[in-house]
C-alpha positions in Angstrom: -63.5 13.6 -1.3 -61.8 16.8 -3.0 -63.6 15.9 -5.8 -67.0 16.3 -3.8 -65.7 19.8 -2.6 -64.9 21.3 -5.9 -68.6 20.3 -7.0 -70.0 21.8 -4.3 -68.1 25.4 -4.8 -68.6 25.1 -8.4 -72.4 24.7 -7.6 -72.1 27.3 -5.5 -70.7 29.9 -8.0 -73.5 28.2 -10.4 -76.1 29.6 -7.9 -74.3 32.7 -7.1 -74.3 33.7 -10.7 -77.7 32.8 -11.5 -78.5 34.4 -8.9 -77.0 37.8 -9.8 -78.5 37.6 -13.6 -82.2 36.9 -11.7 -81.8 40.0 -9.7 -80.9 42.2 -13.1 -84.1 40.4 -15.1 -86.1 41.4 -12.2 -84.3 45.0 -11.7 -85.1 45.4 -15.6 -88.5 44.4 -15.6 -89.7 46.4 -12.6 -88.0 49.2 -14.5 -90.2 48.8 -17.4 -93.0 48.4 -15.3 -92.1 51.7 -13.7 -92.3 53.1 -17.2 -95.1 51.8 -18.8 -97.2 52.1 -15.8 -96.1 56.7 -16.0 -97.1 56.4 -19.4 -99.7 55.4 -19.0 -101.0 56.9 -16.6 -99.7 60.0 -18.9 -102.0 58.8 -21.8 -105.1 57.9 -19.5 -104.8 62.1 -17.6 -104.2 63.5 -21.7 -108.0 61.3 -22.5 -109.6 62.4 -19.8 -108.9 65.9 -21.0 -109.9 65.4 -24.2 -113.3 63.8 -23.1 -113.8 67.2 -20.9 -114.2 69.3 -24.2 
């Protein structure tokens, strides 16, 4: 029984670590997406100003 409890606690720790890693990755992806969208928006503004000339 003690071995089962150890395995379960190890699994809990493992999934907790996975959740933290997934959260970090999600935050990185979100930051990258925001940067990309901001840059894209700036480029679109620049292109529309160029066309207006």
